[in-house]
C-alpha positions as CSV (number, residue, x, y, z in Angstrom):
1,V,-0.1,-0.1,0.1
2,S,1.4,3.5,-0.7
3,L,1.9,5.8,2.2
4,G,3.0,8.7,-0.3
5,Y,5.5,10.3,-1.4
6,D,8.6,12.3,0.1
7,R,11.0,14.7,-0.5
8,V,9.5,15.6,-4.5
9,R,11.8,17.8,-6.2
10,F,11.7,19.2,-9.3
11,L,14.8,20.0,-10.8
12,A,14.5,21.3,-13.9
13,P,11.7,22.0,-16.3
14,V,9.6,19.7,-18.7
15,F,8.6,20.8,-22.0
16,I,5.7,19.7,-24.0
17,G,7.6,17.2,-26.6
18,D,9.8,16.0,-24.3
19,T,10.6,12.6,-23.3
20,V,10.7,11.5,-19.9
21,T,12.2,8.1,-18.4
22,L,11.5,6.9,-14.7
23,T,14.0,4.7,-12.7
24,Y,12.4,3.4,-9.6
25,T,14.6,1.7,-7.4
26,I,13.9,0.1,-3.9
27,A,16.3,1.7,-1.6
28,E,15.2,0.3,1.5
29,I,13.5,-2.8,3.2
30,D,12.3,-2.9,6.7
31,P,11.1,-6.5,7.3
32,Q,10.3,-5.7,10.6
33,K,8.1,-2.9,10.1
34,R,6.9,-4.3,7.1
35,R,8.0,-1.4,5.2
36,S,10.2,-0.4,2.3
37,V,11.3,3.1,0.1
38,A,12.1,3.2,-3.3
39,E,14.0,6.3,-4.9
40,I,12.6,7.5,-7.9
41,N,14.4,9.8,-10.8
42,A,13.2,11.3,-13.8
43,V,15.5,11.9,-16.7
44,N,14.8,14.0,-19.8
45,Q,15.8,13.0,-23.2
46,H,19.0,14.8,-22.9
47,G,20.1,13.1,-20.0
48,T,19.1,15.9,-17.6
49,L,17.6,15.1,-14.4
50,V,14.4,16.7,-14.2
51,G,13.0,15.4,-10.8
52,V,13.6,12.7,-7.6
53,A,11.0,11.5,-5.0
54,R,10.8,8.9,-2.2
55,H,8.0,6.4,-2.5
56,L,6.8,5.0,1.0
57,L,5.6,1.8,0.9
58,A,3.8,-0.5,3.7
59,W,3.4,-4.2,3.0
60,V,-0.3,-5.9,3.4
61,D,-1.1,-9.6,3.9
62,N,-3.8,-10.4,1.3
63,M,-3.8,-13.6,2.5
64,G,-6.6,-14.1,5.0
């Protein structure tokens, strides 16, 4: 379950017609708290980092 986003930063402008590629990497796992944190990087077609964020996740048990 998504707990939300943290440290969202827009580092450079993005224009109509730009191609933006996102990289989503699991950066931290805490099995005791049943949570994880992912790092998100957004890069335009020129290789410029245009945005970053952290995605906070809570694990749920859907087995019963």
